[in-house]
C-alpha positions as CSV (number, residue, x, y, z in Angstrom):
1,X,0.0,0.0,-0.1
2,X,1.6,3.4,-1.2
3,X,2.0,6.3,1.5
4,X,-0.5,9.0,1.1
5,X,1.8,11.7,0.2
6,X,5.5,12.4,-0.6
7,X,7.3,15.5,-0.9
8,X,10.9,16.4,-2.7
9,X,13.2,19.3,-2.0
10,X,15.8,19.6,-4.7
11,X,18.4,22.6,-5.2
12,X,18.9,25.1,-8.2
13,X,22.5,25.9,-8.9
14,X,24.8,28.4,-10.5
15,X,27.2,27.9,-12.8
16,X,30.7,29.2,-12.5
17,X,32.8,28.3,-15.4
18,X,32.9,25.9,-18.3
19,X,28.9,26.0,-19.1
20,X,28.1,25.0,-22.5
21,X,31.1,22.0,-22.5
22,X,28.6,19.6,-21.2
23,X,26.7,19.4,-24.4
24,X,27.1,16.2,-26.2
25,X,28.1,17.6,-29.4
26,X,31.3,18.9,-27.9
27,X,32.4,16.3,-25.4
28,X,31.5,13.4,-27.5
29,X,33.9,14.8,-30.2
30,X,36.7,16.7,-28.3
31,X,37.5,14.5,-25.5
32,X,35.8,15.9,-22.3
33,X,33.6,18.8,-21.1
34,X,34.6,20.4,-17.7
35,X,32.2,22.7,-15.4
36,X,32.5,24.0,-12.0
37,X,28.9,24.7,-10.4
38,X,27.4,25.2,-7.2
39,X,24.0,24.1,-6.0
40,X,22.3,26.9,-3.9
41,X,19.6,26.9,-1.1
42,X,16.9,28.2,-3.7
43,X,14.5,25.2,-4.3
44,X,11.8,23.6,-6.5
45,X,9.4,21.1,-4.3
46,X,7.8,18.4,-6.2
47,X,4.5,17.1,-3.7
48,X,3.2,13.8,-5.4
49,X,-0.4,12.2,-3.8
50,X,-2.6,9.4,-4.1
51,X,-5.7,10.2,-6.0
52,X,-9.1,9.7,-4.7
53,X,-9.7,8.3,-8.4
54,X,-7.7,6.9,-11.1
55,X,-7.3,10.2,-13.1
56,X,-4.3,12.2,-13.3
57,X,-3.7,16.0,-11.9
58,X,-0.7,18.0,-12.4
59,X,-0.7,21.7,-11.1
60,X,2.4,23.8,-12.3
61,X,1.8,27.1,-13.9
62,X,-1.5,25.2,-15.2
63,X,-3.6,22.3,-14.4
64,X,-3.9,19.6,-15.7
65,X,-6.8,16.8,-15.4
66,X,-6.5,13.9,-17.4
67,X,-7.5,10.3,-18.0
68,X,-4.1,8.8,-19.0
69,X,-0.6,9.8,-18.8
70,X,-0.3,10.1,-22.7
71,X,-3.1,13.3,-22.3
72,X,-0.7,15.0,-20.1
73,X,0.9,18.2,-21.9
74,X,3.8,18.9,-19.7
75,X,6.2,16.6,-21.7
76,X,8.5,16.3,-18.4
77,X,5.9,14.8,-16.5
78,X,4.4,12.5,-18.9
79,X,7.7,10.9,-19.7
80,X,8.6,10.5,-16.2
81,X,5.3,8.9,-15.3
82,X,6.0,6.6,-18.7
83,X,9.7,5.7,-17.2
84,X,8.3,4.8,-14.0
85,X,5.6,3.0,-15.3
86,X,2.8,4.9,-13.3
87,X,-0.5,5.0,-15.0
88,X,-2.8,6.9,-12.7
89,X,-4.7,7.7,-9.4
90,X,-1.9,10.2,-8.9
91,X,-1.6,14.1,-8.0
92,X,1.7,16.3,-8.9
93,X,2.1,19.7,-7.4
94,X,5.1,21.6,-8.0
95,X,6.2,24.9,-5.9
96,X,9.5,27.0,-6.8
97,X,11.3,29.8,-4.6
98,X,12.2,31.2,-8.3
99,X,10.3,31.9,-11.4
100,X,9.8,28.3,-13.0
101,X,11.3,29.1,-16.5
102,X,13.7,31.0,-18.3
103,X,16.3,32.5,-15.2
104,X,19.5,29.9,-15.9
105,X,19.1,28.5,-12.7
106,X,18.5,24.7,-14.2
107,X,14.9,24.9,-13.2
108,X,13.5,22.2,-16.1
109,X,16.1,19.6,-14.6
110,X,15.8,20.4,-11.4
111,X,12.2,20.0,-11.4
112,X,12.5,16.8,-13.3
113,X,15.3,15.5,-11.0
114,X,12.7,16.2,-7.8
115,X,9.7,14.8,-9.7
116,X,11.7,11.5,-10.4
117,X,12.8,11.4,-6.8
118,X,9.3,12.2,-5.4
119,X,7.6,9.2,-8.2
120,X,10.4,6.6,-7.2
121,X,9.7,7.4,-3.2
122,X,5.5,6.9,-3.9
123,X,6.6,3.5,-5.7
124,X,8.7,2.7,-2.5
125,X,11.9,2.8,-4.3
126,X,15.5,4.5,-3.3
127,X,16.6,6.3,-6.4
128,X,20.7,7.4,-6.0
129,X,21.6,10.9,-7.2
130,X,23.3,8.8,-10.2
131,X,20.3,7.1,-11.2
132,X,18.3,10.2,-10.6
133,X,20.6,12.2,-12.9
134,X,20.7,9.4,-15.4
135,X,16.9,9.3,-15.7
136,X,16.6,12.8,-16.2
137,X,19.3,13.1,-18.7
138,X,17.7,10.1,-20.5
139,X,14.2,12.0,-20.9
140,X,15.3,15.1,-21.9
141,X,17.9,14.5,-24.0
142,X,17.1,11.0,-25.5
143,X,13.3,10.7,-25.1
144,X,12.5,14.3,-25.6
145,X,15.6,15.5,-27.8
146,X,15.5,19.0,-25.8
147,X,18.6,20.6,-27.1
148,X,21.2,21.4,-23.9
149,X,24.0,19.9,-21.5
150,X,24.3,17.5,-18.3
151,X,25.2,19.4,-15.3
152,X,21.8,20.2,-14.5
153,X,20.5,16.9,-13.9
154,X,23.7,16.0,-12.2
155,X,23.7,19.4,-10.1
156,X,20.1,19.1,-8.6
157,X,20.8,15.3,-8.0
158,X,24.2,15.9,-6.2
159,X,24.2,19.1,-4.8
160,X,27.1,21.3,-3.0
161,X,30.1,22.8,-5.1
162,X,31.3,20.7,-7.8
163,X,33.7,20.3,-10.6
164,X,32.0,17.8,-13.6
165,X,33.9,16.3,-16.3
166,X,31.9,15.2,-19.0
167,X,33.2,12.1,-21.3
168,X,32.2,10.5,-24.9
169,X,31.1,7.4,-23.4
170,X,28.3,9.4,-21.6
171,X,29.9,8.7,-18.2
172,X,30.0,11.9,-15.9
173,X,32.5,12.2,-13.0
174,X,31.3,14.3,-10.1
175,X,34.1,15.8,-7.7
176,X,33.3,17.8,-4.7
177,X,35.5,20.7,-4.1
178,X,37.3,20.1,-0.9
179,X,38.2,23.4,0.8
180,X,38.2,25.3,4.0
181,X,34.9,26.7,5.9
182,X,37.1,29.9,5.2
183,X,37.3,29.6,1.8
184,X,33.6,28.4,1.2
185,X,32.6,31.0,3.4
186,X,34.7,34.1,1.3
187,X,33.8,32.8,-1.7
188,X,29.8,33.1,-0.8
189,X,30.3,36.6,0.5
190,X,31.9,37.5,-2.9
191,X,29.4,36.5,-4.7
192,X,26.7,39.0,-6.1
193,X,23.5,37.3,-7.5
194,X,21.0,39.7,-9.5
195,X,17.9,39.2,-11.6
196,X,17.7,41.2,-14.9
197,X,13.9,40.4,-14.9
198,X,14.3,38.9,-18.2
199,X,13.1,35.4,-18.7
200,X,14.1,33.3,-21.8
201,X,13.6,30.0,-23.6
202,X,17.5,28.4,-23.7
203,X,16.2,26.0,-26.4
204,X,16.9,28.3,-29.2
205,X,20.2,29.4,-28.0
206,X,21.7,26.0,-27.3
207,X,20.5,25.0,-30.6
208,X,22.5,27.4,-32.4
209,X,25.5,26.6,-30.0
210,X,25.5,22.8,-31.2
211,X,25.4,24.2,-34.8
212,X,28.7,26.3,-34.3
213,X,30.5,23.5,-32.1
214,X,33.2,22.9,-34.7
215,X,34.1,26.9,-35.5
216,X,34.3,27.8,-31.9
217,X,36.0,24.6,-30.4
218,X,38.8,26.8,-29.0
219,X,36.6,28.7,-26.9
220,X,35.5,25.8,-25.8
221,X,38.7,24.1,-25.1
222,X,39.7,27.4,-23.1
223,X,36.7,27.1,-21.1
224,X,37.4,23.6,-20.3
225,X,41.0,24.6,-18.9
226,X,39.6,27.3,-17.0
227,X,37.0,25.2,-15.1
228,X,40.1,22.9,-14.3
229,X,41.9,25.9,-13.2
230,X,39.2,27.1,-11.4
231,X,38.8,23.8,-9.4
232,X,42.2,23.5,-8.7
233,X,42.6,27.1,-7.3
234,X,39.3,26.5,-5.1
235,X,40.6,23.4,-3.9
236,X,44.0,25.3,-2.7
237,X,42.1,27.7,-0.9
238,X,42.3,30.6,-3.7
239,X,39.0,32.1,-4.0
240,X,39.9,35.4,-5.1
241,X,41.1,33.9,-8.5
242,X,37.3,33.5,-9.4
243,X,36.5,36.7,-10.2
244,X,39.1,36.7,-13.3
245,X,38.1,33.2,-14.1
246,X,34.2,34.3,-14.5
247,X,35.6,37.2,-16.8
248,X,37.5,35.0,-18.9
249,X,35.2,32.5,-19.3
250,X,32.2,34.9,-20.1
251,X,34.2,36.6,-22.6
252,X,34.7,33.4,-24.5
253,X,31.2,32.3,-24.1
254,X,29.6,35.2,-25.5
255,X,31.2,34.5,-28.8
256,X,29.5,31.1,-29.1
257,X,26.4,32.3,-30.2
258,X,24.4,35.9,-30.9
259,X,21.9,35.2,-28.2
260,X,24.0,34.8,-25.4
261,X,24.2,38.3,-24.7
262,X,22.4,41.7,-25.9
263,X,23.1,45.3,-25.3
264,X,21.2,45.4,-22.0
265,X,23.4,42.7,-20.5
266,X,26.7,43.9,-22.1
267,X,25.5,47.6,-20.4
268,X,24.7,46.1,-16.9
269,X,27.8,44.0,-16.9
270,X,30.2,46.6,-18.1
271,X,28.4,49.0,-15.4
272,X,29.3,46.4,-12.7
273,X,32.7,46.1,-13.8
274,X,33.2,49.6,-13.7
275,X,32.0,49.6,-10.4
276,X,34.8,47.7,-9.3
277,X,34.2,43.9,-9.8
278,X,36.3,41.3,-10.0
279,X,34.5,39.5,-13.0
280,X,31.1,38.1,-13.5
281,X,28.7,36.3,-15.8
282,X,25.2,35.7,-17.2
283,X,24.1,32.3,-15.5
284,X,22.4,29.7,-17.9
285,X,22.3,29.8,-21.6
286,X,22.3,33.6,-21.8
287,X,19.9,36.0,-22.7
288,X,18.5,36.8,-19.5
289,X,18.4,35.3,-16.0
290,X,20.4,36.1,-13.3
291,X,23.7,38.2,-13.5
292,X,26.3,37.0,-11.2
293,X,29.3,39.1,-10.1
294,X,32.5,38.6,-7.9
295,X,32.6,41.4,-5.3
296,X,33.6,42.1,-1.9
297,X,30.9,44.0,0.1
298,X,31.6,47.3,-0.2
299,X,31.7,46.9,-4.3
300,X,28.5,45.0,-3.9
301,X,26.7,47.7,-2.7
302,X,28.1,50.0,-5.6
303,X,26.9,47.5,-8.1
304,X,23.3,47.2,-6.3
305,X,23.3,50.8,-6.5
306,X,24.3,51.2,-9.8
307,X,21.8,48.5,-11.2
308,X,19.0,49.3,-9.0
309,X,16.4,48.0,-11.6
310,X,17.7,44.7,-11.2
311,X,16.5,42.5,-7.6
312,X,19.3,40.9,-5.9
313,X,18.7,37.8,-4.9
314,X,20.5,36.7,-1.4
315,X,21.8,32.5,-1.5
316,X,24.1,30.3,0.2
317,X,25.6,27.3,-0.8
318,X,23.7,24.2,-0.7
319,X,25.2,20.8,0.2
320,X,22.5,18.4,-0.2
321,X,21.4,17.2,-3.7
322,X,17.4,16.2,-4.4
323,X,15.9,14.6,-1.2
324,X,12.6,13.3,0.5
325,X,11.7,16.0,3.1
326,X,8.2,14.7,4.0
327,X,6.4,11.3,4.1
328,X,2.4,11.5,5.1
329,X,-0.2,8.8,5.8
């Protein structure tokens, strides 16, 4: 007999450097991709509940009530239920700390990892972080054939501050950054996250990136090197190098596709740098979402004042990945 209700809690993430090298068009041909990312204490919650009848109710930005799995419009929900062989009598509700799409924090993959975790629990199964990540990649990249990379699924499943490597055989190495508490605290203190107010769909940007991989291969190779160097520096307690790493990576990434940046984002970034930031970048595929700056507290105040049309979003690193936080009878 299934328990009545399960709730999963899954962290969103910010990418420091290497984002984009986790797409298959790159790592399958050029040896490996490498990304340095951190999960943050902004979450997506998924509630799975036994429904009174045999129908399916799914509530996200809209509500669907359908008679069969095939009738579900939300592609990730539909395919997750199919993958886990769940055919009805279930309610699924999602709640997010951050706008649910187009912010660059990996929300679509985070939603799916949290959903899979809750569904496995509802079936009485334990799913490891590796299994959750692999299943989410399978649904998004193989079944739905949505463009994009693999880091979001792994960061949502594992949590923490991680260096990830992506290999042609589809294996992924997850290496937590081992550093002192002082290094982690200093890095957190010197990071400023600002919401641009612009939401965008990442699919088109990823599609263009994939087409340009060969012509931009040197950019990708340099971004992999930056990720390797940044991981080494953080592991050795050097958090102050993160500013220059962010800036170098952002300059390279902007060249991958016209849609990654625009005049509004470039202007905001340049104004932040003139205020004294050591570096920064747009989080995610590009086009909108959140700007991340590396800056000390005094400089952060100047940036927030200068970019006062943007909302500051305080955060801390989150060291747990997707987990079940409530079980109800």
